[in-house]
NULUMPA-703512 format. One record per residue (C-alpha): x, y, z; residue number from 1. Coordinates in nm, 3 decimals. Layout:
<sites>
SITE         x         y         z   num
SITE         X         Y         Z   NUM
...
</sites>
This chain:
<sites>
SITE         x         y         z   num
SITE    12.009     9.696     8.358     1
SITE    12.215     9.538     8.085     2
SITE    12.074     9.330     7.802     3
SITE    12.217     9.024     7.974     4
SITE    12.022     9.112     8.289     5
SITE    11.709     9.170     8.083     6
SITE    11.733     8.832     7.912     7
SITE    11.818     8.653     8.238     8
SITE    11.512     8.807     8.407     9
SITE    11.295     8.721     8.107    10
SITE    11.415     8.360     8.113    11
SITE    11.348     8.335     8.487    12
SITE    10.994     8.469     8.440    13
SITE    10.938     8.214     8.163    14
SITE    11.069     7.934     8.387    15
SITE    10.842     8.046     8.673    16
SITE    10.541     8.045     8.441    17
SITE    10.628     7.702     8.306    18
SITE    10.662     7.561     8.657    19
SITE    10.356     7.743     8.792    20
SITE    10.136     7.639     8.500    21
SITE    10.107     7.293     8.657    22
SITE     9.936     7.449     8.960    23
SITE     9.871     7.824     8.919    24
SITE     9.688     7.839     9.253    25
SITE     9.979     7.677     9.437    26
SITE    10.282     7.840     9.592    27
SITE    10.493     8.052     9.362    28
SITE    10.790     7.842     9.243    29
SITE    11.051     8.095     9.354    30
SITE    11.307     7.880     9.532    31
SITE    11.299     7.613     9.261    32
SITE    11.406     7.849     8.981    33
SITE    11.782     7.902     8.968    34
SITE    11.872     8.270     8.984    35
SITE    11.524     8.393     9.080    36
SITE    11.628     8.526     9.418    37
SITE    11.939     8.695     9.280    38
SITE    11.751     8.854     8.990    39
SITE    11.436     8.962     9.176    40
SITE    11.526     8.959     9.545    41
SITE    11.178     8.876     9.672    42
SITE    10.867     8.690     9.566    43
SITE    10.682     9.021     9.561    44
SITE    10.929     9.168     9.311    45
SITE    10.893     8.858     9.096    46
SITE    10.514     8.888     9.109    47
SITE    10.537     9.258     9.020    48
SITE    10.741     9.165     8.714    49
SITE    10.482     8.903     8.616    50
SITE    10.200     9.154     8.667    51
SITE    10.389     9.409     8.459    52
SITE    10.415     9.151     8.179    53
SITE    10.041     9.081     8.207    54
SITE     9.960     9.452     8.201    55
SITE    10.171     9.503     7.889    56
SITE     9.993     9.217     7.712    57
SITE     9.647     9.327     7.822    58
SITE     9.703     9.691     7.730    59
SITE     9.829     9.583     7.389    60
SITE     9.508     9.390     7.330    61
SITE     9.306     9.688     7.453    62
SITE     9.490     9.925     7.216    63
SITE     9.429     9.688     6.925    64
SITE     9.059     9.668     7.014    65
SITE     9.038    10.046     7.041    66
SITE     9.153    10.078     6.679    67
SITE     8.815     9.949     6.559    68
SITE     8.598    10.147     6.800    69
SITE     8.390    10.441     6.678    70
SITE     8.102    10.633     6.833    71
SITE     7.861    10.354     6.736    72
SITE     8.071    10.070     6.877    73
SITE     8.007     9.880     7.196    74
SITE     8.309     9.966     7.411    75
SITE     8.219     9.706     7.672    76
SITE     8.209     9.431     7.413    77
SITE     8.539     9.545     7.258    78
SITE     8.711     9.540     7.598    79
SITE     8.560     9.199     7.673    80
SITE     8.697     9.061     7.346    81
SITE     9.040     9.213     7.415    82
SITE     9.051     9.080     7.771    83
SITE     8.934     8.736     7.660    84
SITE     9.199     8.722     7.386    85
SITE     9.471     8.826     7.631    86
SITE     9.367     8.558     7.881    87
SITE     9.338     8.285     7.618    88
SITE     9.679     8.359     7.469    89
SITE     9.849     8.395     7.807    90
SITE     9.647     8.169     8.035    91
SITE     9.931     8.060     8.265    92
SITE    10.045     8.419     8.316    93
SITE     9.693     8.539     8.389    94
SITE     9.618     8.253     8.629    95
SITE     9.942     8.291     8.825    96
SITE     9.898     8.667     8.858    97
SITE     9.530     8.631     8.952    98
SITE     9.606     8.361     9.210    99
SITE     9.873     8.564     9.390   100
SITE     9.773     8.927     9.340   101
SITE     9.615     8.966     9.684   102
SITE     9.921     8.835     9.868   103
SITE    10.137     9.144     9.826   104
SITE    10.050     9.511     9.893   105
SITE    10.224     9.638     9.578   106
SITE    10.032     9.390     9.365   107
SITE     9.702     9.497     9.518   108
SITE     9.772     9.854     9.406   109
SITE     9.878     9.738     9.059   110
SITE     9.562     9.530     9.032   111
SITE     9.344     9.828     9.126   112
SITE     9.512    10.027     8.849   113
SITE     9.440     9.742     8.607   114
SITE     9.074     9.739     8.712   115
SITE     9.054    10.115     8.660   116
SITE     9.210    10.075     8.315   117
SITE     8.941     9.821     8.223   118
SITE     8.658    10.044     8.345   119
SITE     8.786    10.347     8.158   120
SITE     8.860    10.153     7.839   121
SITE     8.508    10.007     7.846   122
SITE     8.356    10.353     7.887   123
SITE     8.210    10.260     8.225   124
SITE     8.406    10.532     8.404   125
SITE     8.591    10.851     8.321   126
SITE     8.956    10.921     8.407   127
SITE     8.863    11.226     8.614   128
SITE     8.630    11.034     8.847   129
SITE     8.748    10.942     9.198   130
SITE     9.001    10.659     9.181   131
SITE     8.816    10.445     9.436   132
SITE     8.492    10.464     9.239   133
SITE     8.663    10.385     8.909   134
SITE     8.840    10.087     9.069   135
SITE     8.509     9.964     9.214   136
SITE     8.344     9.978     8.870   137
SITE     8.650     9.806     8.722   138
SITE     8.637     9.533     8.987   139
SITE     8.271     9.463     8.907   140
SITE     8.345     9.460     8.535   141
SITE     8.643     9.230     8.587   142
SITE     8.422     8.994     8.787   143
SITE     8.188     8.973     8.490   144
SITE     8.478     8.912     8.254   145
SITE     8.631     8.642     8.468   146
SITE     8.312     8.435     8.480   147
SITE     8.461     8.258     8.183   148
SITE     8.631     8.368     7.865   149
SITE     8.389     8.340     7.579   150
SITE     8.081     8.377     7.799   151
SITE     7.871     8.684     7.743   152
SITE     7.608     8.769     7.998   153
SITE     7.271     8.824     7.837   154
SITE     7.239     9.174     7.984   155
SITE     7.586     9.284     8.096   156
SITE     7.481     9.627     8.221   157
SITE     7.204     9.485     8.440   158
SITE     7.448     9.239     8.592   159
SITE     7.708     9.514     8.637   160
SITE     7.456     9.734     8.813   161
SITE     7.354     9.450     9.044   162
SITE     7.718     9.398     9.137   163
SITE     7.770     9.767     9.205   164
SITE     7.445     9.805     9.397   165
SITE     7.338     9.464     9.535   166
SITE     6.987     9.593     9.604   167
SITE     6.928     9.684     9.235   168
</sites>
């Protein structure tokens, strides 16, 4: 990919986000953006590029949060702050990706990897645990996070446990 291709793709992603910000839950504005089909081929490829952008932003916030973590720090709280900051600074991107991530098989897999990243970063799972279990913990943790940026459940571990084991 040339630099010209890179910048064209970046500009198309920006245009999609600008158009989709009016209605993030609505259909992806693929046909309305000149050059989108030529640059990405399919809506799924476009969504993968948007998810990749989101993952880069989120992982950057997680790395920055990890800088201040020591053995006495609350990893869950640090990840919550990082996730909240990423969402607040990139709301349209987050909302578009979240609204469309279940529509495409490749995005479902990318989302599971994101959930696993959150669980491991928060110290709720270990990298050597079974992938399905880590993703399940990450999904429950993400559900807590997405209740609303800035909201902190009074007892996050109790709520997390209830989500993982509904009978708890």
